[in-house]
PLY file of the C-alpha trace (Angstrom):
ply
format ascii 1.0
element vertex 422
property float x
property float y
property float z
element edge 421
property int vertex1
property int vertex2
end_header
99.13 129.56 38.03
101.90 132.13 38.46
104.30 132.93 35.65
107.15 131.24 37.55
105.12 128.09 38.13
104.05 128.00 34.45
107.64 128.36 33.37
108.61 125.49 35.72
105.99 123.34 34.02
107.29 124.22 30.55
110.81 123.45 31.72
109.45 120.11 33.01
108.02 119.31 29.61
111.46 119.94 28.06
113.12 117.81 30.71
110.70 114.93 30.25
111.12 115.14 26.47
114.93 114.81 26.80
114.75 112.00 29.35
111.57 110.09 28.48
110.55 110.73 24.84
112.17 107.59 23.48
110.54 105.41 26.14
107.17 107.04 25.41
107.71 106.47 21.68
108.66 102.83 22.23
105.50 102.21 24.26
103.32 103.99 21.67
104.83 101.82 18.94
103.82 98.74 20.97
100.30 100.05 21.51
99.66 101.42 18.03
101.70 98.91 16.00
103.05 101.55 13.63
106.18 103.73 13.76
104.74 106.70 11.91
101.49 106.74 13.92
103.47 106.48 17.16
105.78 109.36 16.17
102.77 111.57 15.30
101.12 110.60 18.62
104.29 111.41 20.51
104.51 114.92 19.04
100.81 115.57 19.73
101.15 114.39 23.32
104.06 116.75 24.01
102.27 119.62 22.27
99.27 119.12 24.56
101.58 118.82 27.58
103.17 122.17 26.68
99.69 123.69 26.66
98.13 121.93 29.68
100.88 121.40 32.22
101.55 125.16 32.77
97.79 125.62 33.31
96.74 122.45 35.17
99.97 121.36 36.80
102.43 118.54 36.21
100.81 115.09 36.40
101.98 112.58 39.06
103.29 110.20 36.35
104.39 112.30 33.36
105.42 109.34 31.18
102.10 107.47 31.70
100.20 110.72 31.04
102.06 111.23 27.78
101.49 107.64 26.62
97.81 107.85 27.56
97.39 111.16 25.77
99.26 109.97 22.67
97.19 106.73 22.56
93.92 108.66 22.89
94.90 111.20 20.19
95.89 108.39 17.79
92.57 106.54 18.34
90.64 109.77 17.99
92.50 110.63 14.78
91.75 107.22 13.29
88.06 107.61 14.04
87.96 111.08 12.47
89.60 109.75 9.27
87.41 106.65 9.20
84.90 108.34 6.88
87.62 108.19 4.19
88.84 104.73 5.14
86.45 102.47 7.01
89.27 100.13 8.09
90.63 102.88 10.36
87.54 102.70 12.59
88.07 98.96 12.94
91.75 99.56 13.71
90.89 102.19 16.31
88.45 99.82 18.02
91.03 97.06 17.98
93.67 99.28 19.62
91.18 100.59 22.18
89.96 97.12 23.21
93.25 95.24 23.11
95.46 97.81 24.86
94.98 99.37 28.25
95.25 103.02 29.17
98.56 103.46 31.07
96.84 105.82 33.52
94.44 103.02 34.51
97.17 100.45 35.13
97.92 99.67 38.75
100.34 96.93 39.62
101.16 95.64 36.12
104.89 95.12 35.62
106.59 97.81 33.53
107.54 96.24 30.19
110.80 97.46 28.69
109.53 98.66 25.38
112.92 100.11 24.39
114.39 96.63 24.47
111.54 95.46 22.21
112.25 98.46 19.98
115.94 97.74 19.61
115.31 94.09 18.70
112.82 95.27 16.09
115.28 97.82 14.67
117.97 95.11 14.58
115.80 92.40 12.95
117.80 90.21 10.52
115.36 91.10 7.69
116.91 94.61 7.73
120.35 95.41 6.30
123.15 96.30 8.69
123.05 99.97 7.53
119.26 100.09 8.13
119.61 98.51 11.58
122.11 101.16 12.68
120.13 104.06 11.15
116.86 102.88 12.67
118.37 102.36 16.13
120.11 105.74 16.22
116.91 107.48 15.00
114.20 105.64 16.90
116.00 104.48 20.05
118.46 107.32 20.53
116.59 110.23 18.91
119.46 111.38 16.67
118.28 113.39 13.70
118.97 112.20 10.17
121.50 115.03 9.89
123.36 113.88 13.00
123.39 110.23 11.81
124.62 111.33 8.40
127.51 113.34 9.92
128.49 110.41 12.14
128.73 108.12 9.12
130.01 110.60 6.55
127.04 110.30 4.24
124.12 112.45 3.06
121.01 113.08 5.22
118.82 112.04 2.26
120.56 108.67 2.16
119.87 108.13 5.89
116.24 109.27 5.49
115.72 106.82 2.64
117.17 103.97 4.68
114.83 104.70 7.57
111.73 104.99 5.30
112.60 101.70 3.61
113.26 99.99 6.94
109.89 101.12 8.36
108.15 99.87 5.21
109.94 96.52 5.54
108.90 96.21 9.19
105.30 97.02 8.24
105.04 94.92 5.06
106.88 91.87 6.45
104.91 92.17 9.72
108.08 91.97 11.74
106.91 91.38 15.33
107.52 94.10 17.89
108.96 91.79 20.56
112.04 90.46 22.29
112.74 87.11 20.57
111.97 83.89 22.45
114.94 82.34 24.33
115.80 79.85 21.56
116.20 82.66 19.02
118.15 85.06 21.28
121.74 83.76 20.59
121.41 84.24 16.81
119.78 87.66 17.15
121.93 89.14 19.87
125.06 89.80 17.76
123.39 92.54 15.72
121.93 94.08 18.87
125.35 94.08 20.61
126.95 95.74 17.58
124.35 98.53 17.59
124.39 98.97 21.40
128.19 99.39 21.21
127.85 101.90 18.40
125.32 103.89 20.49
127.72 103.83 23.41
130.63 104.98 21.29
128.60 107.93 19.97
127.84 108.83 23.58
131.34 108.24 24.91
133.10 110.05 22.06
130.68 112.05 19.96
131.58 112.06 16.28
130.83 115.79 15.93
129.65 118.84 17.82
130.63 121.09 20.76
130.82 118.37 23.43
133.23 115.46 23.62
130.57 113.16 25.08
126.85 112.56 25.17
126.05 111.06 28.55
122.43 110.32 27.60
123.53 107.94 24.85
126.23 106.11 26.78
123.91 105.74 29.83
121.16 104.31 27.59
123.62 101.87 25.99
124.72 100.66 29.47
121.09 100.30 30.53
120.35 98.19 27.45
123.46 96.14 28.13
122.24 95.33 31.61
118.84 94.32 30.25
120.45 92.11 27.64
122.49 90.37 30.34
119.30 89.63 32.27
117.88 88.05 29.11
120.96 86.12 28.05
123.82 85.14 30.36
126.35 85.17 27.49
130.07 85.83 27.63
130.01 88.48 24.91
127.06 90.29 26.53
129.16 90.35 29.73
132.17 91.50 27.73
130.28 94.38 26.10
128.73 95.55 29.40
132.16 95.35 31.05
133.77 97.34 28.19
131.14 100.09 28.45
131.38 100.26 32.24
135.21 100.49 32.20
135.17 103.23 29.61
132.38 105.06 31.36
134.36 104.99 34.61
136.77 107.51 33.06
134.17 110.02 31.81
134.74 112.66 34.48
138.48 112.68 33.91
138.32 112.86 30.08
137.63 116.57 29.87
138.87 119.62 31.69
136.61 122.16 33.45
136.51 124.10 30.17
135.45 121.02 28.18
138.84 120.38 26.58
140.14 116.85 25.88
142.39 115.22 28.47
144.44 112.26 27.15
144.41 108.99 29.04
147.99 109.30 30.30
147.28 112.81 31.65
143.98 112.01 33.39
143.52 112.41 37.14
142.84 108.79 38.03
141.35 109.75 41.36
138.34 110.94 39.33
137.79 107.48 37.86
134.64 105.80 39.13
135.90 102.87 41.20
132.46 101.28 41.52
132.11 101.00 37.74
135.69 99.68 37.53
135.02 96.97 40.10
131.82 95.92 38.34
133.53 95.94 34.96
136.54 93.93 36.07
134.26 91.32 37.73
132.36 90.92 34.46
135.61 90.62 32.46
136.80 87.82 34.71
133.46 86.00 34.37
133.51 86.35 30.60
137.12 85.16 30.31
136.35 82.19 32.56
133.67 81.01 30.08
136.42 80.26 27.52
134.15 81.63 24.76
136.26 84.73 24.27
135.06 87.20 21.66
136.03 90.68 20.55
134.03 92.58 23.22
135.57 90.53 25.97
139.08 91.13 24.63
138.48 94.86 24.34
137.10 94.82 27.89
140.24 92.99 29.05
142.37 95.77 27.49
140.28 98.42 29.28
140.69 96.46 32.52
144.52 96.59 32.21
144.30 100.39 31.94
141.86 100.52 34.87
144.10 98.45 37.15
147.22 100.60 36.54
147.65 103.09 39.39
149.38 105.52 37.10
150.05 105.82 33.32
153.66 104.82 33.90
152.60 101.55 35.53
150.45 100.42 32.55
151.36 96.89 31.35
151.77 97.72 27.67
153.20 94.26 26.89
149.95 92.68 28.07
147.91 95.20 26.09
149.83 94.45 22.89
149.33 90.75 23.44
145.60 91.28 23.89
145.49 93.32 20.70
147.24 90.48 18.90
144.44 88.14 20.03
141.79 90.72 19.11
143.17 91.08 15.59
142.92 87.32 15.07
139.30 87.40 16.25
138.25 90.54 14.41
140.73 91.91 11.79
140.25 95.66 11.47
142.49 98.59 10.45
141.27 100.58 13.51
142.29 97.75 15.86
145.67 97.74 14.03
145.94 101.45 14.70
145.17 100.98 18.41
147.75 98.17 18.51
150.30 100.47 16.88
149.78 103.00 19.65
150.28 100.28 22.28
153.44 99.07 20.47
154.77 102.67 20.49
154.23 102.81 24.22
156.03 99.51 24.66
158.82 99.78 22.08
159.08 103.54 21.31
157.56 105.98 18.80
159.77 104.87 15.87
158.15 101.43 15.86
154.65 102.94 16.15
155.37 105.30 13.24
156.49 102.39 11.10
153.23 100.56 11.75
150.99 103.60 11.17
152.77 104.57 7.94
152.17 101.07 6.63
148.49 101.35 7.58
148.07 104.73 5.88
149.82 103.42 2.78
147.09 100.78 2.43
144.53 103.63 2.22
141.85 102.15 4.52
142.32 104.93 7.11
142.90 107.75 4.65
139.86 109.71 6.01
140.31 108.74 9.64
141.59 111.70 11.67
142.95 109.60 14.56
145.40 107.82 12.25
146.99 111.16 11.33
146.82 112.32 14.96
148.72 109.23 16.05
151.32 109.70 13.29
151.71 113.35 14.27
152.27 112.36 17.91
154.95 109.79 16.99
156.75 112.34 14.77
156.50 114.94 17.52
158.07 112.56 20.04
160.84 111.78 17.55
161.56 115.48 17.03
160.33 115.44 13.39
158.38 118.64 13.79
157.71 119.33 10.08
156.23 115.85 9.61
154.27 116.25 12.87
152.85 119.55 11.71
151.72 118.10 8.35
149.96 115.20 10.08
148.33 117.41 12.70
147.03 119.66 9.92
145.65 116.65 8.04
143.94 115.38 11.22
142.51 118.86 11.87
141.04 118.96 8.37
139.20 115.69 8.99
138.02 116.01 12.60
134.41 117.05 13.29
134.51 117.16 17.07
135.21 120.54 18.64
137.24 119.52 21.72
139.46 117.39 19.49
139.83 120.33 17.13
141.01 122.53 20.02
143.45 119.80 21.13
144.98 119.52 17.67
145.18 123.28 17.33
146.99 123.43 20.66
149.50 120.82 19.48
150.14 122.80 16.30
150.66 126.01 18.35
153.11 124.25 20.64
155.10 122.99 17.67
155.35 126.57 16.37
156.47 127.89 19.77
158.87 125.02 20.34
157.15 124.16 23.62
155.74 120.65 23.32
153.56 119.13 26.00
154.19 115.54 27.07
0 1
1 2
2 3
3 4
4 5
5 6
6 7
7 8
8 9
9 10
10 11
11 12
12 13
13 14
14 15
15 16
16 17
17 18
18 19
19 20
20 21
21 22
22 23
23 24
24 25
25 26
26 27
27 28
28 29
29 30
30 31
31 32
32 33
33 34
34 35
35 36
36 37
37 38
38 39
39 40
40 41
41 42
42 43
43 44
44 45
45 46
46 47
47 48
48 49
49 50
50 51
51 52
52 53
53 54
54 55
55 56
56 57
57 58
58 59
59 60
60 61
61 62
62 63
63 64
64 65
65 66
66 67
67 68
68 69
69 70
70 71
71 72
72 73
73 74
74 75
75 76
76 77
77 78
78 79
79 80
80 81
81 82
82 83
83 84
84 85
85 86
86 87
87 88
88 89
89 90
90 91
91 92
92 93
93 94
94 95
95 96
96 97
97 98
98 99
99 100
100 101
101 102
102 103
103 104
104 105
105 106
106 107
107 108
108 109
109 110
110 111
111 112
112 113
113 114
114 115
115 116
116 117
117 118
118 119
119 120
120 121
121 122
122 123
123 124
124 125
125 126
126 127
127 128
128 129
129 130
130 131
131 132
132 133
133 134
134 135
135 136
136 137
137 138
138 139
139 140
140 141
141 142
142 143
143 144
144 145
145 146
146 147
147 148
148 149
149 150
150 151
151 152
152 153
153 154
154 155
155 156
156 157
157 158
158 159
159 160
160 161
161 162
162 163
163 164
164 165
165 166
166 167
167 168
168 169
169 170
170 171
171 172
172 173
173 174
174 175
175 176
176 177
177 178
178 179
179 180
180 181
181 182
182 183
183 184
184 185
185 186
186 187
187 188
188 189
189 190
190 191
191 192
192 193
193 194
194 195
195 196
196 197
197 198
198 199
199 200
200 201
201 202
202 203
203 204
204 205
205 206
206 207
207 208
208 209
209 210
210 211
211 212
212 213
213 214
214 215
215 216
216 217
217 218
218 219
219 220
220 221
221 222
222 223
223 224
224 225
225 226
226 227
227 228
228 229
229 230
230 231
231 232
232 233
233 234
234 235
235 236
236 237
237 238
238 239
239 240
240 241
241 242
242 243
243 244
244 245
245 246
246 247
247 248
248 249
249 250
250 251
251 252
252 253
253 254
254 255
255 256
256 257
257 258
258 259
259 260
260 261
261 262
262 263
263 264
264 265
265 266
266 267
267 268
268 269
269 270
270 271
271 272
272 273
273 274
274 275
275 276
276 277
277 278
278 279
279 280
280 281
281 282
282 283
283 284
284 285
285 286
286 287
287 288
288 289
289 290
290 291
291 292
292 293
293 294
294 295
295 296
296 297
297 298
298 299
299 300
300 301
301 302
302 303
303 304
304 305
305 306
306 307
307 308
308 309
309 310
310 311
311 312
312 313
313 314
314 315
315 316
316 317
317 318
318 319
319 320
320 321
321 322
322 323
323 324
324 325
325 326
326 327
327 328
328 329
329 330
330 331
331 332
332 333
333 334
334 335
335 336
336 337
337 338
338 339
339 340
340 341
341 342
342 343
343 344
344 345
345 346
346 347
347 348
348 349
349 350
350 351
351 352
352 353
353 354
354 355
355 356
356 357
357 358
358 359
359 360
360 361
361 362
362 363
363 364
364 365
365 366
366 367
367 368
368 369
369 370
370 371
371 372
372 373
373 374
374 375
375 376
376 377
377 378
378 379
379 380
380 381
381 382
382 383
383 384
384 385
385 386
386 387
387 388
388 389
389 390
390 391
391 392
392 393
393 394
394 395
395 396
396 397
397 398
398 399
399 400
400 401
401 402
402 403
403 404
404 405
405 406
406 407
407 408
408 409
409 410
410 411
411 412
412 413
413 414
414 415
415 416
416 417
417 418
418 419
419 420
420 421
C-alpha cells in the first residue's frame, strides 16, 4: 500500500472514531454487559484498526468490523485471564454463544444501542448528577475535564460520580434496555432532560474555541427523533421541535471568522427553512394536545422568533406572555433572565435593567456571565457607559467560551471608543 493510501486509511480511522465510536461502544456494552470491558474493547479495536487498515485496506463496514474485533478481543482476554479466575472462561463462553458476530449478521435489523445506553445512563436508581455525568461521558464522549468545566466542578468529582454510577449499574443489575411501553412515561422525563442538556452543550458550548459542537446537537436531535418513535408524547414533540428550531439558526450564529452573531443581527436567509417547518408543525401538534409542558412552551417561543421575517417584526408581547406561562410551569432564575430580555425588547431597556438588577440581588445568578452581559447591554442602551463597562468586565471574567469572550471584548472596546454597535 502506498504512503498516501496508508495515510488515507489512518485518516479514516480518525474519522470513524469521531463519528462512530459511541455507537460502537454502545453495542459493545450490550454484547459484553459491562461498561469497563466495553471501553477496553473499544480502545483495542481502534488500536488494531490503526495498525491493520493502512496495511490491509478499509473494511466494507467499518463499524461492524470494530464491534466484531472488540468483541473477539474481549472474549480472548477473558479466556487468557481465566487461569486466575475460572468464572471468566464461563463468561467468555456465555458471551460467545449468546451474541452473534456483527460481521456474520445479514438482514437482522439494526438495534439502536445508543438509545438503550441513554436509558441505562438515566435509570432512576442513579442520582440526577450521575445521570448527566454518565450520559455526557458514555453517550457523548466528553472527557471528565470537559464535563467538569461545563458544570463548574472538579474533574475528580465527575470521575467519582461516573465510577459510582457504573458500580451501581453493575451491582443493581440495571438492565441495558429501552423500558417496556408501560414504563416509558415515567422514565422519559429524565431522558428528555439529559437529551436537552446534550443539545445545549452542542448548540452553545460551555467552553472552548468554538461556539458550537455540531456532533452533540446532531446526536441530541437524532435521539429526540427516536424517542418520538417510541412515545408519541407532547413533551417529546416539544423538545424535538425546540431543538430543530434552534438548530435551524446554526449557520447564521457565527461569522466566517467564528465570531458570535446576535439573533437580531443574523442573516435570516441563512436559517434552515426545512427545520423551521418541521419544528413549527411539531409545536402545533404539541400545543393541540393540551398537555403543555416546559419544552413545548420554549419551542413556542422559538417558533415566534422563527416566524418573524426580521428582528423588528418579532412579536415580543407574545414572547413575554409565553415566558409568563413558562415561569408558572417551571420557575427558574434563567427563565426569569430570558423573560427580562424579552420585556426590555417590548418595554425598553430601563424595565429590563430593573428586572435583572432584582435577579442579581437575589444572588442565584451571581456566577452566570449572561446575567451580567444582559445588564451591560441594558446600561449601554441607556447611555450608562460606566455601569455597562463594569458589567461587561464581570461577564468577561466569568465566561469560558472564546467567541463570547471576543464579543464582550469588542463591546468593551466600543465603549472606550465611543462607537457602540446596535
